[in-house]
C-alpha positions in Angstrom: 0.1 -0.2 -0.5 2.8 2.5 0.8 4.5 1.4 -2.8 1.0 2.7 -4.4 0.7 5.7 -2.1 4.0 6.8 -3.2 3.3 6.8 -7.0 -0.5 8.6 -6.8 -0.4 12.7 -6.9 -2.8 15.0 -6.3 -4.4 17.8 -8.6 -6.8 19.9 -9.3 -6.2 20.5 -12.9 -8.3 18.6 -15.5 -5.2 19.5 -17.6 -3.0 16.6 -15.8 -5.2 13.8 -17.2 -3.3 14.5 -20.5 -0.2 12.3 -19.4 -2.6 9.4 -18.5 -3.7 6.2 -20.8 -6.8 5.4 -18.5 -8.9 7.6 -16.5 -11.5 6.2 -13.7 -14.3 9.1 -13.1 -16.0 8.7 -9.7 -17.7 12.2 -8.7 -21.6 11.8 -7.1 -24.0 10.0 -9.1 -26.0 13.2 -10.3 -26.1 13.5 -14.2 -25.5 17.5 -14.0 -22.3 16.6 -12.4 -21.4 13.5 -14.6 -21.8 15.7 -17.2 -19.3 18.6 -16.0 -16.4 16.4 -15.4 -16.8 14.1 -18.1 -16.7 17.2 -20.7 -13.4 18.2 -18.9 -11.8 15.2 -19.1 -12.5 14.1 -22.6 -11.6 17.6 -23.7 -8.2 17.5 -22.0 -6.8 14.0 -23.0 -3.7 13.5 -25.0 -5.1 11.3 -27.7 -8.5 9.8 -28.8 -7.8 6.0 -27.5 -7.6 6.9 -24.2 -10.1 5.1 -22.5 -12.4 6.7 -19.9 -14.4 4.5 -17.0 -17.1 6.2 -15.4 -17.5 4.8 -11.6 -21.1 4.2 -11.2 -23.8 1.9 -9.4 -27.0 2.5 -11.4 -26.5 5.1 -14.0 -26.8 4.1 -17.5 -23.4 3.9 -19.8 -25.0 4.9 -23.1 -26.7 8.0 -21.6 -23.6 9.4 -19.8 -21.9 8.5 -23.5 -22.9 11.4 -24.8 -20.8 13.8 -22.5 -17.5 12.5 -23.8 -16.1 13.3 -27.3 -15.1 9.4 -28.1 -18.1 7.1 -27.1 -16.2 4.1 -28.3 -13.8 4.6 -25.6 -16.2 5.5 -22.8 -17.4 2.6 -20.3 -18.7 1.5 -17.2 -17.0 0.3 -14.1 -18.7 -0.6 -10.6 -16.3 -1.0 -7.8 -18.5 -3.0 -5.3 -18.7 -1.2 -1.6 -16.8 -1.8 0.2 -14.3 -1.5 -2.6 -11.2 -2.9 -0.3 -13.0 -6.1 0.9 -15.0 -7.3 -2.5 -12.8 -8.5 -5.0 -15.3 -8.1 -7.9 -16.0 -5.4 -10.3 -18.8 -4.7 -12.7 -17.8 -3.9 -16.3 -20.9 -2.3 -18.2 -20.5 -1.2 -21.8 -22.7 1.3 -23.5 -24.0 0.9 -27.1 -21.0 2.4 -28.8 -18.1 1.0 -26.5 -15.3 -1.0 -28.6 -14.4 -4.5 -28.3 -11.0 -3.1 -27.7 -12.0 -0.7 -24.4 -13.3 -3.7 -22.9 -11.0 -6.0 -23.0 -8.2 -3.3 -21.6 -10.6 -2.6 -18.8 -10.9 -6.1 -18.2 -7.1 -6.5 -17.9 -6.9 -3.6 -15.6 -9.4 -5.1 -13.1 -7.4 -8.1 -13.1 -4.2 -6.4 -12.3 -6.2 -4.7 -9.3 -6.7 -8.4 -8.3 -10.7 -7.9 -8.8 -13.1 -10.8 -10.5 -14.9 -9.2 -13.5 -18.9 -9.5 -14.0 -20.3 -8.5 -17.7 -23.5 -6.7 -17.1 -25.8 -5.2 -20.1 -26.1 -1.4 -19.7 -29.5 -1.5 -17.9 -30.1 0.9 -15.0 -28.9 -0.5 -11.6 -26.8 -3.1 -14.0 -27.1 -6.7 -12.5 -25.7 -6.5 -8.5 -27.6 -3.5 -7.4 -30.6 -4.1 -9.5 -30.9 -7.3 -7.2 -29.7 -6.0 -3.9 -30.8 -2.5 -3.5 -34.2 -3.7 -3.6 -33.5 -6.4 -1.5 -32.1 -4.1 1.2 -34.9 -1.3 0.7 -37.5 -4.0 1.2 -35.8 -5.1 4.7 -36.3 -1.7 5.8 -40.0 -1.5 5.2 -40.0 -4.7 7.3 -38.2 -2.2 9.9 -40.7 0.6 9.5 -43.5 -1.4 9.5 -42.9 -3.3 12.7 -42.3 -6.5 11.1 -39.5 -7.5 13.1 -36.6 -6.0 14.9 -33.3 -5.1 13.0 -31.3 -8.0 14.4 -34.1 -10.4 13.9 -34.2 -9.1 10.3 -31.0 -9.7 9.6 -30.7 -12.6 11.9 -33.8 -14.3 9.7 -31.7 -14.0 6.4 -28.4 -15.0 7.7 -29.7 -18.2 9.2 -32.2 -18.9 7.3 -30.4 -18.4 3.7 -26.8 -19.2 5.3 -25.8 -15.6 4.4 -22.6 -14.0 5.5 -24.4 -10.9 6.3 -28.2 -9.7 6.5 -29.8 -7.0 4.4 -29.5 -4.2 6.9 -25.9 -4.9 7.5 -25.0 -4.8 3.7 -26.9 -1.2 3.6 -25.1 -0.5 6.3 -21.9 -1.5 4.5 -22.8 0.3 1.4 -24.2 3.5 3.0 -27.6 4.2 3.3 -27.1 7.5 1.1 -26.1 5.3 -1.5 -28.5 2.6 -1.3 -31.1 5.5 -1.4 -29.4 7.5 -4.6 -29.7 3.7 -6.6 -33.4 3.3 -5.6 -34.1 7.1 -6.7 -32.2 6.1 -9.9 -33.9 3.0 -10.7 -37.5 4.3 -9.7 -36.8 7.4 -12.1 -35.3 5.2 -15.0 -37.8 2.2 -14.7 -41.1 3.9 -13.4 -41.6 1.1 -11.5 -43.3 1.4 -8.2 -40.9 -1.9 -6.9 -38.2 0.7 -6.7 -39.9 3.1 -4.3 -37.8 4.0 -1.7 -38.8 3.2 1.8 -39.6 6.8 3.7 -37.4 5.4 7.0 -34.8 4.9 4.8 -35.7 8.7 3.2 -35.5 9.6 7.0 -32.3 8.0 8.1 -30.2 10.0 5.1 -32.0 13.7 5.5 -31.1 13.1 9.4 -27.4 12.7 8.3 -27.6 8.9 9.5 -26.1 6.5 7.1 -26.2 2.9 8.8 -29.4 1.4 10.4 -27.0 0.2 12.9 -25.2 3.2 14.1 -27.7 5.8 14.2 -26.0 8.3 16.5 -23.4 8.8 13.9 -23.8 11.2 11.5 -23.0 12.3 8.0 -19.4 13.9 8.8 -18.5 10.9 10.9 -18.8 7.9 8.8 -19.3 9.4 5.3 -16.7 7.8 2.7 -15.1 10.5 0.7 -15.6 10.5 -2.8 -12.8 11.3 -5.1 -13.4 13.1 -8.4 -11.0 11.5 -10.8 -8.5 8.8 -10.6 -5.9 8.8 -13.6 -3.2 6.2 -14.2 -0.4 4.9 -16.6 -0.5 1.4 -18.0 3.2 2.0 -18.5 5.2 0.0 -16.3 
């Protein structure tokens, strides 16, 4: 880890991406924010075959591709939370993403020690389309008084031999991320099954990002989002 940190530099200038071969954008999952940052990155690349990967957990890749100059070198790269623990990523190609872009991104993921899942370009992709509504339903059960948070998690852990219960998984992801993904799914699909539970909204609005730790507020446990990670593929 020290070796990796020694090779990292920080910058607030978009011009500095010109020296990079692969750029990962990881700003908040809002179209307006993505639009601004992706356009700036695209304008400052040293050549047209530099790959831009957007680290998104739900936003459609083809829809985001209109913000870059070369959509064939644009791809989705969804790192699972918590990134340091979960050794798998989803790779999502848009309608215009080239095969070479997919292959290079897969090789980078393997180099990072991650297994790869190839997902189609639908909102939420694969994992979050299944996982986040599952977490939301558990919060609905808590909201409606079906059982305590401990028993909800116990029922799933012991009843299905799962490592974690749904509320614990939501805590690990961060309830703000859970809510954000649900809102995207609800908006993109227009299906009421993705409607966020009111209790989930209340937690996030109060600054509580974990069901099990509601005494911790937003500044305490909020995981910082980085704007851009740019890497050189050269040794």
